[in-house]
Backbone as CSV, one residue per row, in Angstrom:
resi,resn,N_x,N_y,N_z,CA_x,CA_y,CA_z,C_x,C_y,C_z
1,MET,8.174,22.011,18.099,8.640,22.015,16.703,8.121,23.258,15.986
2,SER,8.980,24.057,15.481,8.551,25.228,14.744,8.544,24.943,13.267
3,TYR,7.729,25.660,12.512,7.585,25.393,11.111,8.007,26.568,10.255
4,ASN,8.709,26.264,9.173,8.908,27.230,8.135,7.776,27.139,7.131
5,ASN,7.627,28.091,6.288,6.573,28.059,5.289,6.967,27.267,4.082
6,ARG,5.953,26.930,3.269,6.234,26.220,2.025,6.652,27.223,0.938
7,PRO,7.133,26.705,-0.185,7.506,27.597,-1.298,6.346,28.509,-1.660
8,GLY,6.686,29.757,-1.905,5.628,30.699,-2.260,5.004,31.359,-1.059
9,GLN,5.417,30.895,0.162,4.846,31.442,1.383,5.918,32.139,2.208
10,GLY,7.076,32.366,1.609,8.104,33.174,2.269,9.143,32.389,3.029
11,GLY,9.265,31.049,2.791,10.241,30.295,3.546,10.587,29.013,2.837
12,GLY,11.279,28.124,3.594,11.754,26.862,3.043,10.670,25.794,3.058
13,ARG,11.052,24.642,2.552,10.111,23.550,2.359,9.903,22.716,3.626
14,TYR,10.925,22.571,4.450,10.884,21.600,5.536,10.861,22.277,6.918
15,PRO,10.439,21.521,7.952,10.614,22.014,9.315,12.093,22.183,9.616
16,GLU,12.395,22.792,10.759,13.790,23.063,11.108,14.567,21.776,11.195
17,LYS,15.832,21.880,10.900,16.715,20.698,10.925,16.668,20.033,12.280
18,GLY,16.604,18.727,12.257,16.580,17.969,13.506,15.200,17.479,13.867
19,ASN,14.192,18.044,13.270,12.837,17.567,13.501,12.583,16.341,12.644
20,SER,11.679,15.502,13.095,11.460,14.236,12.400,10.448,14.413,11.292
21,VAL,10.925,14.591,10.076,10.029,14.765,8.930,10.062,13.516,8.080
22,ARG,8.903,13.108,7.594,8.794,11.913,6.814,8.672,12.299,5.341
23,ARG,9.665,11.940,4.544,9.590,12.226,3.108,9.872,10.998,2.266
24,SER,10.325,9.901,2.844,10.650,8.723,2.065,9.381,7.889,1.821
25,ARG,9.521,6.902,0.953,8.414,6.001,0.717,8.261,5.063,1.928
26,TYR,7.015,4.718,2.203,6.736,3.840,3.325,6.352,2.461,2.812
27,ASN,6.788,1.469,3.549,6.425,0.106,3.165,5.090,-0.259,3.825
28,SER,4.030,0.283,3.281,2.686,0.058,3.864,2.201,-1.306,3.511
29,ARG,1.287,-1.818,4.403,0.682,-3.126,4.135,-0.228,-3.060,2.915
30,ASN,-0.563,-1.878,2.470,-1.459,-1.791,1.325,-0.765,-1.152,0.105
31,ASN,0.544,-1.422,-0.003,1.281,-0.861,-1.137,0.731,-1.305,-2.497
32,ASP,0.118,-2.482,-2.538,-0.307,-3.029,-3.809,-1.719,-2.610,-4.198
33,ARG,-2.319,-1.730,-3.404,-3.651,-1.282,-3.762,-3.597,-0.465,-5.072
34,THR,-4.560,-0.658,-5.899,-4.626,0.061,-7.168,-5.917,0.835,-7.246
35,GLU,-5.931,1.798,-8.128,-7.155,2.621,-8.332,-8.244,1.720,-8.861
36,PRO,-9.474,1.834,-8.320,-10.573,1.060,-8.863,-10.902,1.486,-10.290
37,LYS,-11.375,0.578,-11.089,-11.658,0.873,-12.480,-13.100,0.509,-12.779
38,GLY,-13.628,1.207,-13.790,-14.934,0.841,-14.315,-16.103,1.272,-13.460
39,PHE,-15.946,2.253,-12.574,-17.072,2.715,-11.758,-18.023,3.505,-12.601
40,SER,-19.303,3.248,-12.443,-20.309,4.062,-13.107,-20.561,5.338,-12.332
41,ASP,-21.268,6.281,-12.918,-21.612,7.510,-12.222,-22.391,7.213,-10.965
42,GLU,-23.286,6.204,-11.045,-24.074,5.889,-9.855,-23.205,5.321,-8.749
43,GLU,-22.218,4.481,-9.126,-21.335,3.914,-8.112,-20.469,4.982,-7.510
44,GLU,-20.036,5.970,-8.307,-19.203,7.026,-7.790,-19.986,7.920,-6.849
45,SER,-21.251,8.162,-7.166,-22.012,9.131,-6.391,-22.637,8.550,-5.160
46,GLY,-22.739,7.214,-5.074,-23.338,6.589,-3.910,-24.818,6.897,-3.817
47,GLU,-25.317,7.207,-2.626,-26.737,7.388,-2.426,-27.099,8.855,-2.382
48,ASP,-26.702,9.621,-3.411,-27.002,11.061,-3.445,-28.458,11.252,-3.794
49,SER,-29.367,10.894,-2.886,-30.784,10.957,-3.191,-31.333,12.385,-2.933
50,GLY,-30.540,13.238,-2.359,-31.022,14.590,-2.091,-32.007,14.650,-0.962
51,LEU,-31.972,13.687,-0.032,-32.888,13.693,1.117,-32.146,13.924,2.424
52,ILE,-32.724,14.750,3.270,-32.224,14.913,4.634,-33.308,14.398,5.546
53,ILE,-32.998,13.398,6.355,-33.984,12.665,7.118,-33.802,12.898,8.611
54,GLY,-34.894,13.236,9.277,-34.879,13.408,10.740,-34.927,14.853,11.153
55,ARG,-35.435,15.101,12.364,-35.696,16.454,12.815,-34.446,17.312,12.953
56,ASN,-33.454,16.843,13.692,-32.266,17.684,13.928,-31.509,17.967,12.642
57,PRO,-31.255,16.939,11.775,-30.599,17.253,10.515,-31.382,18.249,9.666
58,VAL,-32.705,18.160,9.618,-33.492,19.117,8.831,-33.405,20.538,9.440
59,ILE,-33.513,20.630,10.765,-33.432,21.923,11.444,-32.078,22.590,11.146
60,GLU,-30.995,21.831,11.266,-29.660,22.390,11.002,-29.492,22.809,9.546
61,ALA,-30.058,21.982,8.646,-29.991,22.366,7.220,-30.747,23.664,6.972
62,LEU,-31.895,23.857,7.603,-32.652,25.090,7.460,-31.891,26.278,8.053
63,LYS,-31.271,26.084,9.174,-30.500,27.159,9.810,-29.331,27.577,8.961
64,SER,-28.673,26.606,8.350,-27.428,26.905,7.614,-27.661,27.537,6.259
65,GLY,-28.879,27.508,5.780,-29.155,28.089,4.485,-28.906,27.169,3.318
66,ARG,-28.807,25.871,3.592,-28.664,24.898,2.487,-29.848,25.020,1.536
67,GLN,-29.574,24.670,0.257,-30.620,24.710,-0.729,-31.587,23.557,-0.475
68,ILE,-32.808,23.854,-0.108,-33.863,22.856,0.127,-35.066,23.213,-0.736
69,ASP,-35.580,22.215,-1.433,-36.730,22.454,-2.290,-38.036,22.232,-1.577
70,THR,-38.164,21.150,-0.849,-39.428,20.798,-0.195,-39.183,20.140,1.135
71,VAL,-40.052,20.431,2.085,-40.032,19.755,3.376,-41.317,18.925,3.491
72,TYR,-41.183,17.634,3.673,-42.336,16.748,3.835,-42.506,16.444,5.308
73,VAL,-43.697,16.687,5.827,-43.910,16.476,7.261,-45.216,15.745,7.516
74,ASN,-45.226,15.040,8.623,-46.453,14.487,9.179,-46.748,15.321,10.429
75,SER,-47.658,16.295,10.317,-47.905,17.232,11.406,-48.386,16.556,12.674
76,GLU,-48.920,15.340,12.538,-49.402,14.642,13.740,-48.245,14.112,14.598
77,ALA,-47.020,14.190,14.057,-45.871,13.712,14.846,-45.598,14.599,16.027
78,GLY,-46.046,15.883,15.969,-45.905,16.792,17.124,-44.478,17.225,17.383
79,GLY,-44.226,17.703,18.595,-42.893,18.117,18.984,-42.395,19.297,18.148
80,SER,-41.175,19.146,17.618,-40.540,20.232,16.867,-40.988,20.333,15.432
81,ILE,-41.962,19.506,15.029,-42.469,19.586,13.643,-43.043,20.960,13.319
82,GLY,-43.739,21.549,14.313,-44.296,22.897,14.119,-43.217,23.909,13.872
83,LEU,-42.106,23.819,14.627,-40.974,24.718,14.446,-40.390,24.564,13.042
84,ILE,-40.245,23.333,12.590,-39.664,23.060,11.280,-40.561,23.686,10.178
85,CYS,-41.841,23.513,10.342,-42.772,24.105,9.341,-42.643,25.629,9.291
86,ARG,-42.567,26.267,10.465,-42.435,27.719,10.489,-41.116,28.176,9.860
87,MET,-40.023,27.475,10.183,-38.724,27.820,9.618,-38.747,27.702,8.095
88,ALA,-39.349,26.607,7.593,-39.385,26.389,6.167,-40.234,27.460,5.485
89,LYS,-41.382,27.789,6.037,-42.250,28.792,5.427,-41.620,30.161,5.444
90,ASP,-40.883,30.479,6.514,-40.197,31.770,6.617,-39.152,31.932,5.497
91,LYS,-38.624,30.786,5.018,-37.612,30.817,3.973,-38.199,30.599,2.582
92,GLY,-39.531,30.510,2.552,-40.202,30.322,1.263,-40.109,28.937,0.693
93,ILE,-39.843,27.953,1.566,-39.689,26.568,1.134,-41.057,25.870,1.206
94,VAL,-41.375,25.109,0.207,-42.669,24.406,0.163,-42.730,23.347,1.277
95,VAL,-43.839,23.340,2.001,-44.055,22.337,3.040,-45.242,21.479,2.630
96,LYS,-45.027,20.177,2.542,-46.094,19.272,2.157,-46.449,18.352,3.291
97,GLN,-47.752,18.268,3.588,-48.258,17.370,4.614,-48.440,15.985,4.005
98,VAL,-47.783,15.002,4.564,-47.856,13.625,4.060,-48.074,12.664,5.205
99,SER,-48.420,11.444,4.847,-48.643,10.418,5.860,-47.323,9.776,6.302
100,ASP,-47.371,9.087,7.431,-46.195,8.341,7.895,-45.790,7.277,6.909
101,ALA,-46.779,6.677,6.249,-46.464,5.634,5.254,-45.650,6.223,4.103
102,LYS,-46.007,7.463,3.685,-45.253,8.125,2.627,-43.832,8.385,3.056
103,LEU,-43.638,8.878,4.281,-42.293,9.139,4.780,-41.492,7.845,4.929
104,ASP,-42.168,6.771,5.352,-41.509,5.476,5.458,-40.957,5.052,4.125
105,GLY,-41.744,5.223,3.067,-41.318,4.865,1.736,-40.177,5.709,1.229
106,MET,-40.221,7.022,1.517,-39.166,7.910,1.061,-37.841,7.601,1.782
107,SER,-37.909,7.269,3.057,-36.718,7.108,3.854,-36.094,5.701,3.719
108,GLY,-36.806,4.789,3.064,-36.280,3.446,2.919,-36.119,2.736,4.229
109,GLY,-36.969,3.070,5.190,-36.952,2.407,6.504,-36.139,3.130,7.558
110,ALA,-35.454,4.200,7.192,-34.689,4.980,8.181,-35.652,5.742,9.088
111,SER,-35.221,6.031,10.290,-36.056,6.747,11.270,-36.151,8.216,10.870
112,HIS,-37.343,8.601,10.371,-37.512,9.968,9.859,-38.098,10.947,10.875
113,GLN,-38.648,10.449,11.936,-39.200,11.299,13.020,-40.252,12.270,12.530
114,GLY,-40.898,11.903,11.432,-41.990,12.729,10.917,-41.606,13.818,9.977
115,VAL,-40.357,13.840,9.488,-39.948,14.918,8.575,-38.808,14.495,7.660
116,ILE,-38.893,14.872,6.392,-37.847,14.665,5.418,-37.735,15.928,4.551
117,ALA,-36.531,16.390,4.293,-36.326,17.517,3.380,-35.667,17.007,2.119
118,SER,-36.030,17.571,0.993,-35.416,17.135,-0.275,-34.667,18.305,-0.885
119,GLY,-33.612,17.941,-1.614,-32.809,18.930,-2.364,-31.659,19.488,-1.584
120,GLY,-31.357,18.965,-0.430,-30.315,19.592,0.389,-28.999,18.853,0.439
121,CYS,-28.947,17.621,-0.084,-27.686,16.849,0.003,-26.751,17.142,-1.161
122,ALA,-25.541,16.611,-1.055,-24.555,16.619,-2.131,-24.216,18.011,-2.643
123,GLU,-23.990,18.960,-1.747,-23.497,20.281,-2.097,-22.005,20.342,-1.746
124,TYR,-21.177,20.282,-2.792,-19.717,20.199,-2.582,-19.067,21.517,-2.917
125,VAL,-17.873,21.723,-2.339,-17.070,22.912,-2.614,-15.736,22.461,-3.195
126,THR,-14.848,23.418,-3.437,-13.521,23.089,-3.935,-12.490,23.136,-2.797
127,VAL,-11.304,22.598,-3.036,-10.238,22.659,-2.050,-9.867,24.128,-1.777
128,GLU,-9.902,24.962,-2.822,-9.623,26.372,-2.646,-10.655,27.050,-1.711
129,ASP,-11.898,26.586,-1.793,-12.955,27.103,-0.908,-12.602,26.770,0.544
130,LEU,-12.096,25.565,0.787,-11.742,25.190,2.148,-10.595,26.047,2.691
131,LEU,-9.621,26.328,1.822,-8.491,27.184,2.219,-8.965,28.610,2.540
132,ALA,-10.020,29.017,1.828,-10.527,30.367,2.067,-11.201,30.511,3.442
133,VAL,-11.670,29.390,3.986,-12.354,29.424,5.296,-11.414,29.953,6.361
134,SER,-10.197,29.402,6.431,-9.253,29.841,7.487,-8.828,31.298,7.255
135,LYS,-8.733,31.715,6.012,-8.390,33.098,5.746,-9.469,34.031,6.280
136,GLU,-10.693,33.645,6.090,-11.820,34.461,6.604,-11.830,34.476,8.113
137,LYS,-11.461,33.356,8.742,-11.450,33.290,10.212,-10.209,33.919,10.806
138,GLY,-9.173,34.098,9.984,-7.916,34.613,10.503,-7.126,33.588,11.273
139,THR,-7.289,32.306,10.901,-6.575,31.220,11.571,-5.759,30.436,10.525
140,VAL,-4.901,29.533,11.033,-4.194,28.652,10.121,-5.109,27.508,9.698
141,PRO,-4.933,26.983,8.504,-5.846,25.926,8.025,-5.845,24.706,8.925
142,PHE,-7.025,24.088,9.028,-7.214,22.833,9.768,-8.222,22.009,8.964
143,ILE,-7.729,21.083,8.162,-8.538,20.355,7.213,-8.402,18.850,7.440
144,ILE,-9.520,18.134,7.282,-9.527,16.681,7.453,-9.685,16.039,6.076
145,ILE,-8.788,15.077,5.750,-8.858,14.342,4.520,-9.287,12.909,4.810
146,CYS,-10.401,12.471,4.250,-10.900,11.106,4.431,-10.541,10.285,3.211
147,ASP,-9.570,9.391,3.352,-9.074,8.600,2.230,-9.873,7.296,2.151
148,GLU,-10.946,7.326,1.347,-11.752,6.153,1.090,-12.492,5.655,2.322
149,ILE,-13.116,6.559,3.044,-14.015,6.158,4.141,-15.352,5.760,3.493
150,GLU,-15.614,4.469,3.432,-16.754,3.991,2.672,-18.047,3.855,3.496
151,ASP,-17.945,3.738,4.792,-19.118,3.629,5.627,-19.704,5.017,5.883
152,PRO,-20.950,5.278,5.423,-21.524,6.623,5.634,-21.694,6.986,7.107
153,HIS,-21.841,5.996,7.968,-21.950,6.281,9.400,-20.616,6.825,9.931
154,ASN,-19.514,6.233,9.465,-18.195,6.733,9.867,-17.958,8.137,9.330
155,LEU,-18.296,8.358,8.048,-18.107,9.683,7.460,-18.954,10.724,8.211
156,GLY,-20.191,10.375,8.504,-21.062,11.315,9.213,-20.513,11.635,10.594
157,ALA,-19.995,10.595,11.309,-19.430,10.830,12.626,-18.159,11.700,12.555
158,ILE,-17.357,11.479,11.522,-16.139,12.301,11.368,-16.517,13.757,11.094
159,ILE,-17.531,13.965,10.253,-17.975,15.329,9.956,-18.488,15.985,11.226
160,ARG,-19.232,15.255,12.023,-19.782,15.830,13.288,-18.663,16.258,14.207
161,THR,-17.633,15.383,14.371,-16.511,15.735,15.258,-15.695,16.881,14.682
162,ALA,-15.482,16.852,13.384,-14.680,17.909,12.718,-15.332,19.278,12.896
163,GLU,-16.641,19.326,12.758,-17.343,20.605,12.919,-17.222,21.073,14.356
164,ALA,-17.410,20.164,15.316,-17.300,20.534,16.704,-15.872,20.966,17.092
165,ALA,-14.881,20.384,16.412,-13.490,20.711,16.711,-13.024,21.996,16.042
166,GLY,-13.865,22.568,15.158,-13.507,23.804,14.502,-12.711,23.621,13.235
167,ALA,-12.758,22.442,12.625,-12.058,22.228,11.353,-12.670,23.110,10.261
168,ASP,-11.862,23.412,9.264,-12.318,24.260,8.148,-13.130,23.506,7.128
169,GLY,-12.929,22.172,7.044,-13.674,21.411,6.083,-13.088,20.006,5.911
170,ILE,-13.757,19.221,5.054,-13.426,17.832,4.832,-13.137,17.660,3.323
171,ILE,-12.179,16.779,3.012,-11.916,16.401,1.632,-12.196,14.917,1.509
172,ILE,-12.998,14.530,0.492,-13.274,13.129,0.231,-13.033,12.842,-1.233
173,PRO,-12.703,11.583,-1.585,-12.545,11.245,-3.010,-13.895,10.906,-3.670
174,LYS,-13.961,11.029,-4.971,-15.167,10.668,-5.707,-15.381,9.154,-5.739
175,ARG,-14.292,8.403,-5.802,-14.379,6.962,-5.916,-14.179,6.280,-4.544
176,ARG,-14.852,5.185,-4.356,-14.680,4.363,-3.159,-14.772,5.162,-1.908
177,SER,-15.803,5.967,-1.797,-16.007,6.768,-0.601,-17.518,6.994,-0.425
178,ALA,-17.932,7.058,0.828,-19.290,7.500,1.103,-19.433,8.940,0.622
179,SER,-20.645,9.302,0.208,-20.890,10.658,-0.264,-21.865,11.342,0.716
180,LEU,-22.202,12.579,0.414,-23.116,13.313,1.295,-24.540,12.841,1.047
181,ASN,-24.842,11.670,1.551,-26.208,11.138,1.407,-26.967,11.305,2.706
182,GLN,-28.207,10.809,2.727,-29.053,11.059,3.903,-28.516,10.387,5.153
183,THR,-27.814,9.250,5.010,-27.229,8.579,6.192,-26.131,9.430,6.799
184,VAL,-25.296,10.014,5.951,-24.218,10.906,6.433,-24.830,12.105,7.161
185,TYR,-25.851,12.693,6.565,-26.470,13.860,7.214,-27.069,13.504,8.565
186,LYS,-27.742,12.389,8.614,-28.372,12.003,9.890,-27.342,11.670,10.951
187,THR,-26.314,10.883,10.540,-25.270,10.508,11.507,-24.479,11.707,11.996
188,SER,-24.343,12.726,11.157,-23.585,13.921,11.544,-24.386,14.821,12.473
189,ALA,-25.653,14.476,12.739,-26.504,15.270,13.606,-26.647,16.699,13.116
190,GLY,-26.639,16.846,11.804,-26.813,18.195,11.230,-25.487,18.934,10.908
191,ALA,-24.351,18.384,11.376,-23.077,19.058,11.143,-22.720,19.161,9.670
192,ALA,-23.244,18.213,8.849,-22.964,18.230,7.416,-23.578,19.462,6.748
193,SER,-24.494,20.118,7.419,-25.068,21.346,6.862,-24.148,22.530,7.086
194,TRP,-23.234,22.412,8.024,-22.371,23.549,8.396,-20.948,23.412,7.882
195,LEU,-20.451,22.186,7.856,-19.041,21.976,7.492,-18.891,21.724,5.999
196,PRO,-18.134,22.554,5.272,-17.974,22.359,3.832,-17.193,21.083,3.519
197,VAL,-17.634,20.441,2.446,-16.974,19.188,1.988,-16.568,19.342,0.539
198,ALA,-15.281,19.092,0.266,-14.766,19.101,-1.100,-14.671,17.642,-1.577
199,ARG,-15.224,17.364,-2.731,-15.167,16.045,-3.299,-14.269,16.067,-4.539
200,VAL,-13.149,15.365,-4.485,-12.126,15.498,-5.517,-11.903,14.175,-6.247
201,SER,-11.442,14.265,-7.469,-11.161,13.079,-8.257,-9.824,12.434,-7.896
202,ASN,-8.917,13.183,-7.252,-7.593,12.691,-6.959,-7.103,13.268,-5.648
203,ILE,-7.053,12.464,-4.599,-6.607,12.925,-3.297,-5.145,13.399,-3.313
204,PRO,-4.196,12.652,-3.919,-2.816,13.163,-3.962,-2.706,14.535,-4.605
205,ALA,-3.478,14.786,-5.655,-3.440,16.110,-6.286,-3.994,17.159,-5.370
206,ALA,-5.045,16.843,-4.601,-5.600,17.780,-3.625,-4.555,18.099,-2.565
207,ILE,-3.811,17.060,-2.148,-2.750,17.268,-1.169,-1.684,18.216,-1.709
208,ASP,-1.352,18.060,-2.980,-0.366,18.977,-3.580,-0.869,20.408,-3.517
209,THR,-2.142,20.622,-3.765,-2.737,21.964,-3.670,-2.577,22.502,-2.268
210,LEU,-2.834,21.674,-1.284,-2.694,22.098,0.121,-1.256,22.468,0.423
211,LYS,-0.323,21.654,-0.047,1.107,21.916,0.221,1.545,23.247,-0.422
212,GLU,1.032,23.503,-1.621,1.352,24.774,-2.288,0.871,25.969,-1.509
213,ASN,-0.086,25.740,-0.621,-0.646,26.824,0.203,-0.154,26.744,1.662
214,GLY,0.977,26.069,1.869,1.629,26.073,3.176,1.077,25.123,4.181
215,VAL,0.309,24.140,3.765,-0.315,23.192,4.707,0.555,21.945,4.813
216,TRP,0.771,21.491,6.055,1.522,20.253,6.303,0.567,19.117,6.424
217,ILE,0.961,17.931,5.902,0.100,16.780,5.801,0.480,15.758,6.858
218,TYR,-0.471,15.391,7.696,-0.256,14.422,8.765,-1.061,13.153,8.497
219,GLY,-0.368,12.076,8.146,-1.054,10.810,7.933,-1.159,10.031,9.239
220,THR,-2.185,9.217,9.364,-2.400,8.436,10.576,-2.089,6.969,10.263
221,ASP,-1.111,6.414,10.963,-0.654,5.064,10.677,0.101,4.501,11.861
222,ALA,0.008,3.195,12.042,0.642,2.533,13.194,2.178,2.676,13.169
223,LYS,2.759,2.993,12.022,4.212,3.200,11.926,4.640,4.563,12.381
224,GLY,3.694,5.450,12.632,4.027,6.832,12.930,4.562,7.071,14.319
225,GLU,4.805,8.337,14.604,5.274,8.762,15.905,4.113,8.993,16.848
226,ASP,4.354,9.024,18.122,3.316,9.275,19.126,2.595,10.582,18.789
227,TYR,1.297,10.509,18.678,0.536,11.686,18.239,0.638,12.865,19.204
228,THR,0.941,12.626,20.456,1.083,13.736,21.409,2.421,14.423,21.321
229,LYS,3.372,13.815,20.610,4.709,14.368,20.493,4.970,15.042,19.145
230,THR,3.924,15.156,18.350,4.032,15.752,17.037,3.307,17.084,17.011
231,ASP,3.965,18.154,16.626,3.389,19.476,16.645,2.351,19.624,15.514
232,MET,1.113,19.846,15.939,0.030,20.058,14.967,-0.606,21.450,15.150
233,THR,0.187,22.400,15.582,-0.335,23.742,15.793,-0.286,24.642,14.580
234,GLY,0.457,24.173,13.560,0.577,24.969,12.322,-0.554,24.652,11.364
235,ALA,-0.378,25.016,10.109,-1.365,24.695,9.064,-1.385,23.178,8.882
236,THR,-2.520,22.567,9.155,-2.589,21.119,9.260,-3.668,20.506,8.414
237,ALA,-3.337,19.418,7.721,-4.325,18.565,7.081,-4.103,17.168,7.646
238,LEU,-5.130,16.621,8.236,-5.044,15.324,8.914,-5.715,14.274,8.027
239,VAL,-4.948,13.225,7.665,-5.467,12.196,6.748,-5.941,11.003,7.572
240,ILE,-7.218,10.626,7.374,-7.791,9.437,8.016,-7.964,8.393,6.948
241,GLY,-7.326,7.229,7.115,-7.389,6.167,6.126,-8.660,5.374,6.192
242,SER,-8.857,4.519,5.214,-10.097,3.738,5.120,-10.176,2.727,6.260
243,GLU,-11.417,2.209,6.448,-11.690,1.316,7.566,-10.892,0.022,7.489
244,GLY,-10.667,-0.495,6.303,-10.015,-1.794,6.177,-8.556,-1.740,5.804
245,PHE,-8.121,-0.705,5.076,-6.792,-0.720,4.502,-5.922,0.460,4.971
246,GLY,-6.469,1.430,5.653,-5.699,2.592,5.985,-5.493,3.497,4.796
247,MET,-4.457,4.286,4.805,-4.182,5.180,3.695,-3.650,4.426,2.485
248,GLY,-3.996,4.902,1.301,-3.428,4.353,0.090,-1.965,4.705,-0.028
249,ARG,-1.233,3.935,-0.814,0.218,4.126,-0.933,0.576,5.527,-1.425
250,LEU,-0.090,5.980,-2.471,0.255,7.315,-3.020,-0.059,8.410,-2.050
251,VAL,-1.141,8.247,-1.286,-1.484,9.272,-0.278,-0.460,9.249,0.845
252,GLU,-0.062,8.074,1.266,0.924,7.973,2.339,2.255,8.603,1.941
253,GLU,2.633,8.418,0.685,3.890,9.001,0.215,3.885,10.517,0.224
254,LYS,2.686,11.077,0.164,2.544,12.554,0.142,2.611,13.149,1.564
255,CYS,2.515,12.311,2.587,2.460,12.808,3.955,3.813,13.360,4.405
256,ASP,3.783,14.438,5.124,5.003,14.993,5.734,5.338,14.266,7.020
257,PHE,4.292,13.850,7.741,4.464,13.156,9.033,3.476,11.997,9.086
258,LEU,3.867,10.958,9.873,2.927,9.928,10.231,2.785,9.936,11.743
259,VAL,1.542,9.864,12.206,1.282,9.863,13.649,0.425,8.665,14.012
260,ARG,0.592,8.199,15.228,-0.130,7.006,15.659,-0.702,7.183,17.040
261,LEU,-1.687,6.334,17.336,-2.282,6.243,18.671,-1.661,5.032,19.381
262,PRO,-1.465,5.115,20.701,-0.926,3.940,21.405,-1.996,2.860,21.471
263,MET,-1.586,1.618,21.261,-2.500,0.473,21.335,-1.957,-0.471,22.409
264,ASN,-2.559,-0.446,23.577,-2.042,-1.203,24.703,-2.840,-2.475,25.014
265,GLY,-3.922,-2.703,24.293,-4.724,-3.878,24.529,-4.480,-4.941,23.491
266,LYS,-5.381,-5.919,23.469,-5.261,-6.992,22.492,-5.799,-6.582,21.126
267,ILE,-6.717,-5.588,21.100,-7.202,-5.064,19.827,-6.238,-4.031,19.303
268,THR,-5.876,-4.158,18.030,-4.800,-3.302,17.480,-5.315,-2.236,16.536
269,SER,-6.602,-1.986,16.533,-7.128,-0.913,15.666,-8.379,-0.345,16.298
270,LEU,-8.681,0.896,15.878,-9.884,1.577,16.347,-10.801,1.870,15.168
271,ASN,-12.068,2.073,15.445,-13.009,2.547,14.427,-12.447,3.854,13.860
272,ALA,-12.572,4.034,12.530,-12.013,5.177,11.860,-12.485,6.500,12.440
273,SER,-13.785,6.602,12.738,-14.299,7.865,13.240,-13.847,8.131,14.668
274,VAL,-13.673,7.056,15.465,-13.150,7.228,16.824,-11.715,7.710,16.799
275,ALA,-10.876,7.067,15.980,-9.504,7.489,15.853,-9.406,8.921,15.344
276,ALA,-10.222,9.268,14.364,-10.196,10.619,13.814,-10.503,11.646,14.901
277,GLY,-11.486,11.331,15.746,-11.831,12.261,16.805,-10.688,12.497,17.776
278,ILE,-9.956,11.435,18.108,-8.811,11.577,19.052,-7.728,12.464,18.420
279,PHE,-7.397,12.195,17.169,-6.379,13.006,16.501,-6.816,14.468,16.394
280,MET,-8.043,14.695,16.011,-8.536,16.073,15.855,-8.462,16.849,17.158
281,TYR,-8.866,16.219,18.229,-8.872,16.935,19.507,-7.505,17.081,20.095
282,GLU,-6.534,16.276,19.673,-5.143,16.543,20.062,-4.669,17.832,19.402
283,ALA,-5.042,18.041,18.127,-4.697,19.300,17.464,-5.366,20.464,18.170
284,VAL,-6.630,20.297,18.559,-7.366,21.336,19.298,-6.657,21.647,20.611
285,ARG,-6.246,20.599,21.320,-5.572,20.768,22.631,-4.277,21.541,22.441
286,GLN,-3.487,21.130,21.464,-2.199,21.815,21.270,-2.385,23.275,20.895
287,ARG,-3.371,23.581,20.099,-3.592,24.968,19.693,-4.069,25.809,20.892
288,ALA,-4.872,25.184,21.756,-5.328,25.924,22.949,-4.179,26.225,23.905
289,VAL,-3.263,25.255,24.028,-2.104,25.436,24.910,-1.156,26.547,24.349
290,LYS,-1.072,26.574,23.028,-0.153,27.539,22.380,-0.626,28.999,22.531
291,LYS,-1.914,29.198,22.677,-2.459,30.587,22.730,-1.931,31.328,23.948
């Protein structure tokens, strides 16, 4: 399937005639979902405590140049703690020696491995920043949209896979979504320090911005076409729906294509991060074959 460009990019709006493009409304099982109301700032932001917990997430944050104010360590923990202290001091970051009990209290029971960094979470970019990434790399855009992924473990796993797959960045909504908290950083194994994340108030509006810049939107849904038979070698934004409801109605209506994974067993759904990984690496495979 070959692609023409979007308006303003030197071509027409749609793929070539005869290709299967989805532009009509879909009868989704979640058509009646409505926007949540009455969320407080705390509810919208989630657990933005500004803490990065664990050795590998802290090391990757230091390598990436994330803004870190203080590194708290228990030097008796040994191993890579010495390396972390040297890296922090080389960057002029304050290193504080604390007890394991102090780290336990800061981490809320999470496995800290003797180190916690503060001030490094919740650094967001804009959708335009994500589009600039591919321009700098000289590649077509490859962006992942997480539509209300509420489990921080799932979001962290998606970020980890997206970074490994070479995606340009992630888009998440402000409401009803996990944010860049310490759980996401730890689950991403440090990838959240490298992959830019845009946090937007309106996913459909963000999709419109992508479309204006020549990006095609691929929604993931059981009603879609076989994911291996859909061309994802062009400018691509892949939408991953929420764990319980899939994509919202308005988001689904914005999609140019719907793609699905085959389900041959008795279980008819996959974990959101697992499904996201399969879709992402199909795009990687197709692009490698095209070169």
